[in-house]
N, C-alpha and C positions, 0 to 999 in steps of 0.2 A: 504148468504155468497158470497162474491165477487169472480168472476171468471175473469181470463184474457185469452181471446181467440182471436187471431188476425184473421181478416176477410179473409185474403188470405192464411190461413194455411189449406192445404188440409186434414191434420190429425185432425184438430179442437182440438189441444192440449190445455188443461188448464194448464198454467204455474205455478199456485199456487197449491201446494199440499193440499189435503183436510183435513189432520189430525192436522193442526196447524192454528190458526186464523191469517189472514193478519192484520197487524198493531195493534195487541194486545200490550198493553204497561204496563210496570211497572216503577214506579218512586218514589221519596221520598214522604212521607205522606202528606206534606203541599203543594205539587205541583199537580195541577189538569191539565187536558188536554182535548182538543177537537180534534177529527179526522174527516176530510172531504175528501171523495173520489169522484172525478168527472171523467167523460169520454166524450171524443169527438172523435167519430170514433174509431180508434185504438190507440189513445193517452189517457193515464190515468194520472191523477194528484192526488197526495196525499198531504194534508196539515195537519200538526199536530201543534196545538197551546198549548204551556205550559204556565200556569198561576200561579204566586205566590199568593195564597189566604191568606197567613199569614201576620202578622204585622212585621215580621222579614225578613231580606234578606236571600235568599237561595243560597248556593254555592254547585254545583253538582260536582261529580267526575266521571271519566270514569267508566262505569259499573253500576252506580246507576240508569240510565235510559236505558231501553231496548225496542226496537221496533221490533216486530216479522215480518220477511220477509220470508215466507215459499215457497221456490221454489222447483221444482221437482227433487230433488237429491236422489231419491230412485233408487236402482240398482236391476232390475229384469233381466230376460233373455234378451239377446242382441236385439232380434227383437222388444221388447217393449222399451228398452232403446233408440235405435237409432231413434225412432219416437216420443216418449212421455216423455223423460227424458232429463235433461240438465246438462251441466257442468257450474258451477257458478264461475266466476272470479270477486272477490270483491276488491275494493280499497277504504278503509276508509282513505282518504287523506285530512282531514280538509274540507275546502270549496270545494275542488275538489274531490268529492267522487262519485263513480259510480259502477254499476254492469254490466258486460257483461255475459249474460247467453246464452250458445250455445247449440242448440239441439245436442244430442250426435251423430246423424247420419250426421250432417253437413248441412241439408237442411234448407233453410230459409223458413219462417221468424224466427229469433231469438229474444230474449228479451233484451232490454237495459233499464237501469235506470240511471238517472243523477240527482244529488242533485242540486236544484235551489235556495235554501235558507238554511242557517244554516251551520253546520259543523259536520262531523262524525269522530270519533277518532279510532274506533276499531269495531270488531264484535265478537260475541260469538256463540256457538253452543248448541242447546238442541236436544238430540237424545235419542231414546229408545235403551238401551243396549241389549235388547233381539234380535234386528235386526242385531247385531254384525257388520260384515264388509259390509253389503249390503244396508246401508242407511246412507247418509252423515248427515242427520238431518235437523233441522230448523235453519236458520240464525237469529241472534238477533243483530240489529244495535245499536251502542252506540254513542249518541251525544257527542261532545267534552265538556269539563267542561264549565259550564255556571254560571253566577251570575245574579240573578233576584231580583230586589228590590220589596218591597211589592206592589202588584197590577200589576207588570210588566208582559208582555207576550213576549215570544220568539217563533220562528217558526223553524220547520224542514219541508222542502217541497222537493218533487221530482217529476219527470216526467218519466213515463214508456212508451216505444215505441217499435215497431218492427224494426229490421234491418237485413241486409243480411250478416253480418260478421264483423270482427274486424275493418277493414278499413272504412266500411260504418257506423259503430257505431261512430267513430271519426268525420266523416263528419256531422252526424246528431246532435251530442251533441254540436257541434260548433255553430249550429243554435238555439238550444233549451236553452242554458245557457251561461253565461259568463265563458266559459271553458278555462282552461289552460292545454295544453298537455305538459307533462314533459317526456323526454326520455334521457337515458344515453347511450353512446356508449358501455360501459361495466358496469356490475353490480358487478361482482367479479373480482378483479384485483390482480396482483402481484406487489410488491414494484418496483418502477421505471417505471411502465407503464404509458403512457399518457391516459387521458380520456377526454371526452366532455359531458357536460350536456346541453341539448337543451331545451329552454323554448319557447313554441309556443302558445301565447294567440289567442283566436278566435276573439278578439276585438282590437281596436287600443289602446295600453297601453301607459300611461304617465310615469309610473315608474315600472321597472322590477329589482328585487333584489334577490340575493342568499346570505344567511347568512348576510343580512343587507348591502351588497355591490352592487351598481348599475351595471347593464350590458348594454352594447351598442348593438344596432341592427346590424346584419350583412346584406350583400347585398341581402339575400333571405328573409329578414324580420323577421328572428328568433333571439333569444337571446341565446348566447352560453358561457358557462363557461368552460375554458380549464384548466387542472391542471395535475400534476404528482402525482401518488399514492406514499405515503410515509409510515406512521405508519400503522401497521397492525391493523385490527379490523373494527368494524362497524363505518360508517360515514353517518350521516343524514344531508342533505343539506336543509335548510329552504328556501322556495321559496315564494316570495311575489310579486304580480302583481296588482297594484292599489287597494291594500287592500284585494285582494283574496289570501288566504294563503293555501299552500300545501307543499309537500316535495318530495325529491328523496333520497332513502336509498341505499347505496352501501357498499361493504365489501372489505377490502384489506387483502389478505391471502398470506402466504408464498408460494414461488414457489412449484409446486406440487412434484418436485423431493425432495426438502428439507423436505417437509411435509411427504412424503412417507418414507424417511429415519428415521425421528423421530418416525413415527408410527411403522415401522418395528422393530426398536430397543425396543420400548415399548412392543410390542407383545412378542418378544423373551424373554424379561426380566420379564414381569409381567403377561402375559396372557397364558403362556405355563405351563401345569401342571407338577410339579416336586415333587409331594408329594408321599405318601407311597402306594397309591392304584395302583397296577401294571397295570391294564387294561387301566387306563387313562394316563399312562406315555406318554408324548410327545403331548398330545391333546392341541389344542388352544381352550380356553373357554371364556365365557362372563366375562367382568370386571365391577365391581361396583365402579364408580368414587367417590361416597360418602364415602363408607366404605373402599375403597382401597384394594380390594381383588378380586380374581377370583371367579366365581360362576358357579355351575353346578346344573342342575335339569333334571330328566328324562322326564319332560314335553318337548314336541317337540321343541319349539323355544328357549330353554335354554340348550339344550343337547350338546353333543360333536360332533354331525354330522351336517347334513343339511347345512344351510347357513354359518356356521362357517368355512367352507372350503375357504371362501373369504380371511381369514387371510393368509392361505397358498398360495393362488393365488397372493396376494399382494407381499409377500416376494419373491416368485419365479420371478415375473415380475420385482421387484426392483433390485434383484441380476443380472438379465439379463441387465438391464439398466446400472448398474454400470460396468458390464463386457464389454459392448459396448463402454462406454465413458471413462473408466479408463484403460489405457494400462497396468498399473502396478497392476491391480486388480487380486489377486490370491485367490481363495475361502478359502484356509486354512492359509492365512497370519494372523498375529495378528491384532486385532482391529475389526472393524465392519464386514468386509467380513467373517471372521472366525466365529464370533458369530452367524451371520444370517444363514450362511451355515450349521452350526451345528444344529441350531434350526429347520431349514427346514427339514433336514434329520431325526431328531427326529420325526417331524410331519409326514413325509412320512412313516416312520416305523409304527407309530400309525395307520395311514389310512390303510396300507396294512395288518396290524395285526387285526384291530378291525372293520373296516367299509366296505372295498371293498374285494370281492373275485376276485383275479386277473385272475383266470382261467375261471370262469363262467360269470364274469362281473356284478354280483349282487352287488348293492350298498345298504347298510343297513342304517337305520334311526338313529342308535346310536351305541355306542361302544358295544363290545361283539357280533358283527354280529346280533344285535337286529333289525329285520325287521318286528316287530309286526305292525308297521304303514308303509305300502308300499307307497312310494312317488316317482313319476316319475321325479320331479324336481331334485332330488338328483343325478340322473344318468348323466344328461348333465353337471352339475356343476363339478362332480368329473372327468368326462372325460376331461373337460377343464383343470382341475388341473394337470392331468397326462401329457397332451400335453405341458403345461407350464414347467413341470419338464423335459420333453424331450428337450425343447428349451433351457433350462439352462444347463442340464448335458449331453445331446446327448446320452442317453442310450435307445436303441431300446425297451427294456422291458417296458418302460413307454408308448411308442406308442402302443404296443400290448395290454396293459391294457386298454388304452383309447378306442381302437377299440372293445375290448371285452365288455366294458361297454356300448358302443353305440349299439352294436348288441343286447345286452340284453334289452336295452331301447326300441328298435323297436320290439323285440319279445313280449314285455310286453304292447303293445298298443301305442307306441310312435308316430306312423304315424298320429294319430288323436289328439295328445296332442300338446299344444302350450307352449313349454318349455322356461323358462327364461335362455337365453344363450345357444344356440346350436352352437358349434364351427366348422361351415362348412368350412370356408376358413382357419382357423387356423390349422385344422387337415389335410386338403388337401395339404397345403403347407408343413407341417411337413412330411407327407407320401411321398411326392415328393422328399423332401430332403433326406429322409432315403431310397429311392429307393424301397419302399414297394408297388409294382405295383398291386399285387392281392388285398391287403387290400384297396388300394386307389380306385380301380374300384368298389369293393363291397360297400364301404361306400358312394361313390358318388351316386350309384343307390338308396341307402336308403334316402339320402338327397333329391334327385330329386322326389322320390315317396312322401316324406313328403311335399315338396313344392306343388306338384300336388294336394294333399288333401286340402291344404290351398287355392289354386286357386279355386277349386271346391266349397269350403265352402263360398268363397267371404266374406261378412261381417256378416255371420251367425256364430257367435263365440260360442264355447262351454263354458259352465259354468265350472269353475275349483274350486279353493279354495275360490274364490269370484265370484259372479254371472257374473259381467262385470267390467273390470278394465283396466287401462293403461298397466299393465304387462300381459294382454292377447293380446291386439292389437299390442303392440311393438314387441313381438316375431313373429307375423304373418308377419309384414313388414320386420323384420330383416332376417328371413329365406328366404323370397322371394328375397330380394336384394342380399343376399349371393349366392343363387342358380343361380341368373342371372349372377353374377360375375363368377360363376363356368362354366356355360353353354353358356352364351351370347344369350339365347333364350328370345325374346322380351316379351313373355307372362308373364314371371316372373317379369320383370321390370314394365309392365303396372299394373299387379295385386298388386305389391308392392307400387306403387304410390297411388293406391286407398286406401290401408291400411294406408299410410302416411297421407292422408287427414283426416282420422278418428282419427289417433293418435294425430296429432297436436292440435286437439280441446281440449285435456286435459290440454294444457299449456296456461298460461296467459302471459300478457305483461305489468303488472302493474309496476310502477317505484320503485320497492322494491326488493332487491336481494333475499328475501325469496320467491317471487312470480314470478319474471321474468323468463320465460322459465322453470318453475318448474311445474312438473306434479301434478295434483290433486290426492292425496292419503290421506286416512282419517281413517285408521284402524291400521296401522303398529305399532304405539306406544303402542297399547293395547297388541298385540301379542308378541312383542319383547322387550318392555320397562319395566322398574321397576315400574313406576307410574301407569301403566295399564289404560291409557287414550284412549278412542275412540275419534277421532277428527282429523282435518286437520293437516297433517305433511308437513310443508314447511320449509326446504326440508326433503325428505326421500331419502335414497341412490338409491332406484330403479328408481327414476326419471331420473337417468343417462341412463337408457335403451333407452329413447327417444333421448338423445344426441347421443347415438351409432347409432341409425337409421338415424338421420340427417347426421351423418358423412359418413355412407355408401352411402346415396343418393348423398351427395356432391361429393364424390370421383367417383361415377359412372357417374354423370351428369356434373361435373365441376362447379356446382352451388355454387357461393361464398356466397350467402345469407344463404344457408343451412350449409355451413362450419362454418360461424359465429354463427348460431343458435346452432350448435353442441357444439361449445366452450362455449357458454353461458349456455347451459343445463348441460354440464359436470362439468364446474366450479361451477355451482350452488349448488352442494353438498359439496363443500370444506369447508364451514363454520362448518360442522359437525366434523371437525378435529381441534385439538388444538396444539399449538407450542410444548408442552411438550410430545407429542406423545399420549395423551389420546384422546378420541373420544366419540361421542354420536350417538346412533342408529337413532334418529329423533329429530327434533325441532317441538314441539307442538305449532302451531301458534296462534289459537284463544285466545281472551282475557280470556275467561272462557269456560268450557265445563260442562254442567249440573250443573251450579252454582259453580264449583270449578275453582279457578284461574289457568290459563294455561300460555302460552307464555314462554316456558322453553325448555331447552335441557334435554332430558331424561338422568338420571344418568348412564344407562347401555351402555357400549360399546358392541354392539352386531350386527355384520353383516355389518356395514356401510363400511367396507373395500372393498366391491365390488365396491363402487363408486370411491374410490381412485385407485383401480386396473384399472377401465375403463379409468381414466384420464391418467395413465401411458401408457396403451396399445393403446389408440386412439389418444389423443392429442400429443403423441410423434411421430405419423406417419408423415414423412416428406411431403408426398403428401397433407395431410390435412392442414398442417402448411402453405404450399405454397398458398393454396386457402384462408386460413384465412388472411394471410398477404396481399394477392392480394385484399382483401375486403377493405383495407384502402389505397391502392395505388392511 
């Protein structure tokens, strides 16, 4: 069995997982193949010859041919992951196809693969469902459609090599192949925004075209297409450079304020329970976009508690935005404001009646104060919700509830937990505004103690609902940066930067809006979706957690690059929302998973509103916007 171990790797990591065969192939019956693997030092070459042995021409479709490429995407405890596992960023972009595999701890050497002959159109996943959320599975590469005459052969060939990171990967592939680097300035745009697509061949090109139209070379030797975004939706630009074909895929989405308005109106009209069962009155529930109805199940990820609070957060944040931008906005006037205000107050009543004990701070898992499944994530989410309610309505009781919830969170083991969304700055600012000095000092001490625990743990992450994932690393960086903003103590900034380095390894830079600055997540559509697919979700709304961290670091450091990365990451989740106010919890990206066709938006609207909430809360920040605009000056 082939192993790939690079000579300068002090950990002697085998990049090929042992439970799937490298370059195992399936293909149509009358198509035969030969596989040749050779090695020269740390450079590995794979050549696959496909031969038509029949007397008839063979036309193949995407998915008919599969080539197994098993990289180490298993998720064990963090100390194993950081040394012996990798994040795999794949681009099946026709003639320009490649893999950037990064060791999860960030230490070089990493693995790179570049296609040197042939064309790849997509990839699929094969995985053992018994491993649930802790195994990304085996990648299966699909050649682009081919036509082979009787007796004709065609080849798929690639080179595997070590590299020291994303920039070094680009430098090396430019020497190993006739490579064309394609980059867009933005991948998710709003109508009326300007964009540039840059084409950078590694060779002297005679003809460079986008969508069949030639491009001229600029003074830097690059080829640039400039355009203004117009019609909403996906746009794939076909790139051709001297017969080398690839693409750049972008998406034009409504402005996030307009998108949020449509989404909030839909939630209030279609996702709030108004039926006969009294305990559920006012709850925001899952919505089935296929069957056009709300859905409830006592199963955790489809119940009336937990992540569903994201809908309440979105509406509270949207009403604040309207209040700030619309001088005539009165919550109880006729029209949108009155409807959303009424809906939110119904939801607040539901939460206070069924989910949260305002006095003790206990946050339950489902309505009826059902806490048979105790979950610490719930505490910080509902604390954030009550803070946003205070920011909207300025009622001190909401802040007191938020403080009680966080006190209970820390009493229940929160100091060693890495929560998704801890409202450090949000609460501190609210308590300052409310002149709640005692509560402010008390909760600041809790936040600092929590950050000290993370500093001590360094990169030894606790396993939580998944052994190791982006939404364990992101909270570590998030809390450290927020506590730095609170205290100005350098140790939190330095520790946060270390976490940031680990976090950004989860994100790719492929020229496709699904993949660019989108975090690797590969289990969410199973737990939250209707189709119950395990597999890569590009995007999934929690990818926005990385954008939030980028934004914090940008505002702390003044780094314009991270401000732009924050925008790309946060905007990257916007394709999950649709113009009519409907939404999807995840896009399942691979061509197929365990043989079942994928590449679809899951029909359930379930929890994705967290991502839109972060767009409102973070991209609306004037300080961040100044940095983003400065990036283009």
